N, C-alpha and C positions, 0 to 999 in steps of 0.2 A: 714438659714439651708441649706444643700449642700446637695444635692440629695442622696450621698453616704452615708447620718445619717438617712435619711426615714426607718422605721421600717414595718414590716407586722401589715397591720390595719391602716396604715395613709392614709389619703382621701386629695385627690390630685386634681388641676385644670390643664388639659393638656392645652397647648398653642391653642388648636381649641376650649376651651370654656366647653369641656366637662370636668364629676367629673370621677375618679377612686379610688378605693382601692388599694394600693398596696399588693401582696400577697408574698412579699418575702424580708429577709434579707441580699440580695446579695447585690453586689455593681457592678458600671461599666459602660458599655454603653447601658446595657439595662435593663427593670426589668421588672416584671411578674406583671401584674395588672388585676383586674377587671374593664374595663372600660363601664361606661354608658352615651350612647351615643344614636343613633338613636334604635340600639337596646343594651344588656345587654352582653357582650363577656370578656372571660380572653384570658389574650395571653400576648405577649412581646411589653412592648412600650421603646421606647426612651427615657433615662432619661434626652436629651438635650428637649427634648416634654412636661417634666414638669415644667408648670412656678411656682407655686402657693401649698401650704401645711396649712392645718388647724388645728390651733393649739390652743386648747381652747376656741373654737368659733370665732376665728378672723383666716383669711386668710393673710400668710407671703411669701415674694418671697423666692424662692430658687436659690441657688448660683450653678454653671456649674463648673466641674473642665476642668482643660485645653484639656483634654483628649475629652472629651466629646462636647467643643464648636469645637474641629476639627472636629469630624465628623460630626457635624455640619453642617460645612461648604461643606464637604463632598458630604451629602445628598445632599443639598440644587444645587449644581455642577452638578448633576445628575437628576435636576429638581421633586423630591421631595418633 
């Protein structure tokens, strides 16, 4: 599944191991999500930080667009 296909309410796993729920139906480099980490917060997350999606009780890997992978490289070059 591609990150752009994720719909509102989808449960995802972020690259740091935290779970999140997608809160919008948008596409692109950032998505609005409620993140369940040290604290529960809602805000923007980079699409390239979404690593898996929960579908029918099973975790599936997600695919990123070339633009999302390019942004991931730019963010990594800045040291984030």
